[in-house]
C-alpha positions as CSV (number, residue, x, y, z in Angstrom):
1,M,91.2,152.5,207.6
2,N,87.9,153.6,205.7
3,N,88.8,153.2,201.8
4,N,85.5,154.6,200.6
5,V,85.2,158.2,199.4
6,Y,81.7,160.1,200.2
7,S,80.5,162.9,198.3
8,G,77.1,164.2,197.9
9,C,74.4,161.0,197.7
10,F,76.5,158.5,196.5
11,K,79.5,156.2,198.3
12,I,82.2,155.6,195.7
13,P,84.9,152.8,196.1
14,E,88.1,154.7,195.8
15,T,89.4,152.6,192.6
16,E,90.9,154.1,189.6
17,H,87.6,154.2,187.2
18,A,84.8,154.5,189.9
19,N,83.3,157.8,188.6
20,V,79.8,158.9,189.0
21,I,77.6,162.3,188.8
22,L,76.1,163.5,192.0
23,R,73.6,166.2,193.2
24,N,74.6,169.3,195.4
25,G,72.2,171.1,197.2
26,N,70.7,172.6,194.8
27,S,69.9,170.9,191.6
28,M,73.1,171.2,189.7
29,M,74.8,168.2,188.7
30,K,78.5,167.9,189.1
31,P,81.3,165.1,188.4
32,I,83.5,163.6,191.0
33,F,86.8,163.5,189.6
34,H,89.2,160.7,190.5
35,T,92.1,159.4,188.2
36,N,90.7,159.5,185.0
37,C,87.9,162.0,185.2
38,G,85.3,160.1,184.0
39,M,81.4,161.2,184.1
40,A,78.2,159.4,184.4
41,L,74.2,159.4,184.2
42,G,74.1,159.6,180.6
43,S,74.7,161.8,177.8
44,I,71.8,164.2,178.8
45,F,74.4,165.9,181.4
46,W,77.6,165.7,179.4
47,I,77.6,169.2,177.7
48,G,76.2,171.0,181.2
49,V,79.1,169.3,183.1
50,T,81.8,170.1,180.6
51,M,81.0,173.8,180.7
52,T,80.9,173.6,184.4
53,F,84.3,172.0,184.2
54,T,85.9,174.5,181.9
55,L,84.4,177.1,184.0
56,L,86.0,175.7,187.2
57,L,89.4,175.0,185.2
58,S,89.1,178.5,183.9
59,G,89.1,180.1,187.6
60,C,87.0,183.1,187.2
61,S,83.7,184.2,186.1
62,G,82.1,185.0,182.6
63,G,83.2,188.2,180.6
64,G,85.5,188.6,177.5
65,I,88.8,187.6,177.4
66,A,91.3,189.4,175.0
67,G,93.4,187.3,172.8
68,L,91.5,184.3,172.2
69,V,92.1,182.3,168.8
70,S,90.1,179.5,167.5
71,C,91.0,175.8,168.2
72,E,88.9,172.8,166.9
73,G,89.6,169.3,165.4
74,I,88.8,165.8,165.5
75,V,89.4,162.9,168.1
76,S,89.5,159.6,167.2
77,L,90.1,156.3,169.0
78,N,91.6,153.3,167.2
79,G,90.6,154.8,163.8
80,Q,86.9,155.8,165.1
81,P,85.5,159.1,165.9
82,L,85.1,159.4,169.3
83,E,81.7,161.0,170.9
84,N,81.0,162.7,173.9
85,A,84.7,162.8,175.0
86,S,86.1,165.8,177.3
87,V,88.7,167.7,175.7
88,T,90.6,169.8,178.0
89,F,93.8,171.9,177.2
90,I,95.9,172.4,180.5
91,P,98.5,175.4,180.1
92,T,102.4,174.5,180.8
93,T,102.9,178.3,181.8
94,G,100.3,180.9,183.2
95,N,97.3,180.7,180.6
96,R,93.8,179.7,181.4
97,S,92.7,176.3,180.6
98,A,90.0,175.7,177.9
99,G,88.0,172.4,176.9
100,G,85.4,171.1,174.9
101,M,83.4,168.4,174.2
102,T,83.3,166.0,171.1
103,N,80.2,165.3,168.8
104,A,79.1,162.4,167.2
105,Q,81.8,162.9,164.5
106,G,84.4,163.5,167.2
107,H,84.6,167.0,166.4
108,Y,85.2,169.5,169.3
109,K,85.5,173.2,169.5
110,L,87.3,174.7,172.5
111,S,86.0,177.5,174.7
112,T,87.8,179.4,177.9
113,N,85.5,180.2,180.5
114,L,82.6,180.0,178.5
115,N,84.2,182.1,175.8
116,V,84.9,180.4,172.4
117,G,88.6,180.1,171.8
118,V,91.8,179.5,173.8
119,L,94.6,181.7,174.4
120,P,98.0,181.0,172.7
121,G,100.4,179.3,174.3
122,E,101.9,175.5,175.0
123,Y,99.3,172.9,176.8
124,K,99.0,169.5,178.1
125,V,95.9,168.2,176.6
126,T,93.8,165.3,178.2
127,I,91.3,163.7,176.6
128,T,88.8,161.7,178.9
129,K,85.7,159.1,178.2
130,S,84.5,156.4,180.3
131,V,81.5,154.1,180.0
132,P,80.0,151.8,182.8
133,E,82.4,148.8,183.6
134,T,79.5,146.3,183.3
135,E,76.2,145.3,181.8
136,K,74.4,145.7,185.0
137,D,76.2,149.3,185.7
138,A,75.1,150.4,182.3
139,L,71.3,149.5,183.2
140,L,71.8,151.2,186.6
141,V,72.8,154.4,184.7
142,Q,69.9,154.4,182.5
143,E,67.8,153.8,185.5
144,M,68.9,156.8,187.5
145,T,69.1,158.8,184.3
146,A,65.2,158.2,183.8
147,A,64.4,158.5,187.2
148,T,66.3,162.0,187.4
149,E,64.6,163.3,184.4
150,K,61.3,162.5,186.0
151,N,62.4,164.2,189.3
152,N,63.5,167.6,187.6
153,G,67.0,167.0,187.2
154,V,67.8,166.0,190.8
155,I,68.6,162.5,191.7
156,P,66.2,160.7,193.9
157,A,66.7,159.7,197.2
158,S,66.4,156.0,196.7
159,Y,69.7,156.0,194.7
160,D,71.6,157.2,197.8
161,D,73.6,154.3,198.6
162,V,74.1,153.2,194.8
163,V,77.6,152.5,193.4
164,V,78.5,152.8,189.7
165,K,81.6,151.7,188.4
166,Y,83.2,153.0,185.2
167,K,86.1,152.3,183.2
168,S,88.3,154.7,181.1
169,L,88.3,154.1,177.4
170,T,91.2,156.7,176.8
171,G,93.9,155.2,179.0
172,K,97.0,157.4,179.7
173,Y,95.3,160.5,177.6
174,G,92.5,160.9,180.2
175,Q,95.1,161.3,182.7
176,Q,97.1,164.6,183.3
177,Q,100.2,163.1,184.8
178,N,100.6,160.2,182.2
179,S,99.1,162.3,179.0
180,D,101.7,162.8,176.5
181,L,99.8,165.3,174.1
182,I,101.7,168.6,174.0
183,V,100.0,171.1,171.6
184,T,101.3,175.1,170.9
185,I,98.5,177.1,169.9
186,S,99.7,179.6,167.5
187,N,98.6,183.5,167.5
188,K,96.5,182.4,164.5
189,G,94.7,179.6,166.3
190,N,94.8,176.2,165.2
191,K,92.0,174.9,162.9
192,Q,93.0,171.2,162.1
193,Q,94.3,170.1,165.6
194,N,93.2,166.3,165.4
195,F,93.9,163.8,168.0
196,D,94.3,159.8,166.8
197,L,94.4,158.0,169.8
198,I,95.3,154.3,169.9
199,V,94.3,152.4,173.0
200,E,95.0,148.7,173.5
Protein backbone atom coordinates (compact mmCIF):
# COMPACT_ATOMS: atom_id res chain seq x y z
CA MET A 1 0.00 0.00 0.00
CA ASN A 2 1.31 3.47 -0.85
CA ASN A 3 1.55 5.51 2.36
CA ASN A 4 2.46 8.78 0.67
CA VAL A 5 0.01 11.62 0.23
CA TYR A 6 0.19 13.52 -3.07
CA SER A 7 -1.23 17.01 -3.46
CA GLY A 8 -0.30 19.96 -5.65
CA CYS A 9 3.44 20.02 -6.21
CA PHE A 10 4.72 18.09 -3.17
CA LYS A 11 4.83 14.45 -2.12
CA ILE A 12 4.33 14.25 1.64
CA PRO A 13 4.97 11.20 3.83
CA GLU A 14 1.84 10.46 5.81
CA THR A 15 3.36 11.27 9.21
CA GLU A 16 1.75 13.24 11.98
CA HIS A 17 3.72 16.44 11.53
CA ALA A 18 4.54 16.52 7.80
CA ASN A 19 2.94 19.73 6.58
CA VAL A 20 3.87 22.12 3.76
CA ILE A 21 2.42 24.98 1.76
CA LEU A 22 1.50 24.10 -1.80
CA ARG A 23 0.59 26.00 -4.96
CA ASN A 24 -2.73 25.36 -6.72
CA GLY A 25 -3.76 26.04 -10.28
CA ASN A 26 -3.54 29.78 -9.72
CA SER A 27 -0.88 31.45 -7.63
CA MET A 28 -2.69 31.13 -4.28
CA MET A 29 -0.76 29.40 -1.53
CA LYS A 30 -2.64 26.97 0.70
CA PRO A 31 -1.67 24.53 3.44
CA ILE A 32 -2.11 20.77 3.60
CA PHE A 33 -3.65 19.91 6.95
CA HIS A 34 -2.85 16.65 8.68
CA THR A 35 -3.15 15.93 12.42
CA ASN A 36 -1.65 19.19 13.62
CA CYS A 37 -2.57 21.59 10.84
CA GLY A 38 0.99 22.90 10.51
CA MET A 39 2.02 25.49 7.92
CA ALA A 40 5.24 26.11 6.05
CA LEU A 41 7.17 28.31 3.63
CA GLY A 42 8.02 31.01 6.12
CA SER A 43 6.16 33.74 7.92
CA ILE A 44 5.52 35.76 4.74
CA PHE A 45 2.57 33.50 3.93
CA TRP A 46 1.12 33.14 7.47
CA ILE A 47 -1.35 36.01 7.36
CA GLY A 48 -2.76 35.11 3.95
CA VAL A 49 -3.03 31.44 4.86
CA THR A 50 -4.79 32.17 8.14
CA MET A 51 -7.35 34.45 6.48
CA THR A 52 -8.03 31.79 3.84
CA PHE A 53 -8.34 29.09 6.51
CA THR A 54 -10.75 31.22 8.54
CA LEU A 55 -12.87 31.86 5.43
CA LEU A 56 -13.05 28.14 4.68
CA LEU A 57 -13.98 27.32 8.26
CA SER A 58 -16.74 29.90 8.22
CA GLY A 59 -18.34 28.21 5.27
CA CYS A 60 -19.50 31.24 3.30
CA SER A 61 -18.36 34.29 1.41
CA GLY A 62 -17.94 37.88 2.57
CA GLY A 63 -20.55 40.21 3.94
CA GLY A 64 -21.46 41.54 7.36
CA ILE A 65 -22.45 39.15 10.13
CA ALA A 66 -24.90 40.35 12.76
CA GLY A 67 -24.15 39.78 16.42
CA LEU A 68 -20.36 39.60 16.34
CA VAL A 69 -18.53 40.56 19.54
CA SER A 70 -14.85 41.20 20.16
CA CYS A 71 -12.48 38.52 21.40
CA GLU A 72 -8.75 38.97 21.80
CA GLY A 73 -5.95 38.00 24.11
CA ILE A 74 -2.40 36.74 24.53
CA VAL A 75 -1.04 33.27 23.77
CA SER A 76 2.10 32.13 25.55
CA LEU A 77 4.02 28.86 25.34
CA ASN A 78 5.94 27.79 28.44
CA GLY A 79 5.85 31.36 29.70
CA GLN A 80 6.95 33.07 26.46
CA PRO A 81 4.77 34.89 23.88
CA LEU A 82 3.97 32.57 20.96
CA GLU A 83 4.42 34.39 17.64
CA ASN A 84 2.83 33.37 14.33
CA ALA A 85 0.50 30.82 15.88
CA SER A 86 -2.92 30.13 14.38
CA VAL A 87 -5.77 30.43 16.90
CA THR A 88 -9.03 28.76 15.84
CA PHE A 89 -12.35 28.81 17.71
CA ILE A 90 -14.49 25.84 16.65
CA PRO A 91 -18.15 26.02 17.77
CA THR A 92 -19.55 23.20 19.88
CA THR A 93 -23.01 24.11 18.54
CA GLY A 94 -24.20 25.76 15.34
CA ASN A 95 -22.11 28.94 15.27
CA ARG A 96 -19.45 29.80 12.71
CA SER A 97 -15.77 29.18 13.38
CA ALA A 98 -13.47 32.12 13.99
CA GLY A 99 -9.73 32.51 13.79
CA GLY A 100 -6.76 34.80 14.21
CA MET A 101 -2.96 34.92 14.13
CA THR A 102 -0.64 35.92 16.96
CA ASN A 103 1.88 38.73 16.55
CA ALA A 104 5.35 39.04 18.08
CA GLN A 105 3.80 39.76 21.48
CA GLY A 106 1.53 36.71 21.25
CA HIS A 107 -1.55 38.91 20.78
CA TYR A 108 -4.43 37.71 18.60
CA LYS A 109 -7.82 39.11 17.62
CA LEU A 110 -10.56 36.90 16.21
CA SER A 111 -12.35 37.36 12.90
CA THR A 112 -15.26 35.43 11.43
CA ASN A 113 -15.47 35.15 7.66
CA LEU A 114 -13.13 38.16 7.33
CA ASN A 115 -15.34 40.19 9.70
CA VAL A 116 -13.72 41.27 12.97
CA GLY A 117 -15.33 39.49 15.92
CA VAL A 118 -16.92 36.18 16.89
CA LEU A 119 -20.46 35.06 17.63
CA PRO A 120 -21.33 34.47 21.33
CA GLY A 121 -21.37 30.83 22.38
CA GLU A 122 -19.19 27.91 23.42
CA TYR A 123 -16.08 26.98 21.42
CA LYS A 124 -13.29 24.45 21.43
CA VAL A 125 -9.99 26.20 20.77
CA THR A 126 -6.98 24.93 18.85
CA ILE A 127 -3.67 26.76 18.76
CA THR A 128 -1.19 25.56 16.17
CA LYS A 129 2.36 26.36 15.26
CA SER A 130 4.81 24.08 13.50
CA VAL A 131 8.51 24.52 12.77
CA PRO A 132 10.92 22.63 10.52
CA GLU A 133 11.94 19.34 12.10
CA THR A 134 15.65 19.67 11.34
CA GLU A 135 18.13 22.38 10.43
CA LYS A 136 18.22 20.96 6.91
CA ASP A 137 14.43 21.35 6.64
CA ALA A 138 14.68 24.94 7.91
CA LEU A 139 17.28 25.84 5.28
CA LEU A 140 15.17 24.21 2.58
CA VAL A 141 12.15 26.31 3.60
CA GLN A 142 14.27 29.46 3.38
CA GLU A 143 15.44 28.48 -0.10
CA MET A 144 11.90 27.73 -1.29
CA THR A 145 10.61 30.98 0.19
CA ALA A 146 13.25 33.05 -1.60
CA ALA A 147 12.70 31.19 -4.87
CA THR A 148 8.94 31.61 -4.60
CA GLU A 149 9.25 35.37 -4.03
CA LYS A 150 11.34 35.64 -7.21
CA ASN A 151 8.75 33.57 -9.08
CA ASN A 152 5.82 35.90 -8.33
CA GLY A 153 4.42 33.82 -5.49
CA VAL A 154 4.44 30.47 -7.31
CA ILE A 155 6.68 27.64 -6.08
CA PRO A 156 9.17 26.83 -8.87
CA ALA A 157 8.82 23.44 -10.54
CA SER A 158 12.30 22.48 -9.32
CA TYR A 159 10.77 21.99 -5.87
CA ASP A 160 7.98 19.70 -7.07
CA ASP A 161 9.38 16.60 -5.36
CA VAL A 162 10.71 18.29 -2.24
CA VAL A 163 9.62 16.89 1.11
CA VAL A 164 9.75 19.10 4.20
CA LYS A 165 9.02 17.62 7.60
CA TYR A 166 7.49 19.73 10.34
CA LYS A 167 7.01 19.21 14.05
CA SER A 168 4.29 20.78 16.19
CA LEU A 169 5.27 23.15 18.99
CA THR A 170 1.84 23.13 20.61
CA GLY A 171 1.22 19.40 21.10
CA LYS A 172 -2.35 18.47 21.94
CA TYR A 173 -3.49 22.10 21.69
CA GLY A 174 -3.02 21.95 17.92
CA GLN A 175 -5.35 18.96 17.55
CA GLN A 176 -9.10 19.44 17.61
CA GLN A 177 -9.73 15.96 18.98
CA ASN A 178 -7.26 16.38 21.86
CA SER A 179 -7.38 20.06 22.81
CA ASP A 180 -9.00 20.65 26.19
CA LEU A 181 -9.36 24.41 25.67
CA ILE A 182 -13.05 25.29 25.97
CA VAL A 183 -14.16 28.93 25.93
CA THR A 184 -17.55 30.59 26.30
CA ILE A 185 -17.90 33.93 24.51
CA SER A 186 -20.33 36.21 26.30
CA ASN A 187 -22.73 38.64 24.63
CA LYS A 188 -20.33 41.42 25.58
CA GLY A 189 -17.27 39.68 24.15
CA ASN A 190 -14.06 38.50 25.80
CA LYS A 191 -11.40 41.22 26.00
CA GLN A 192 -8.72 39.22 27.83
CA GLN A 193 -9.06 35.67 26.54
CA ASN A 194 -5.51 34.55 27.25
CA PHE A 195 -4.02 31.10 26.78
CA ASP A 196 -0.97 29.97 28.76
CA LEU A 197 0.16 26.72 27.13
CA ILE A 198 2.53 24.31 28.82
CA VAL A 199 4.16 21.76 26.51
CA GLU A 200 7.04 19.56 27.60
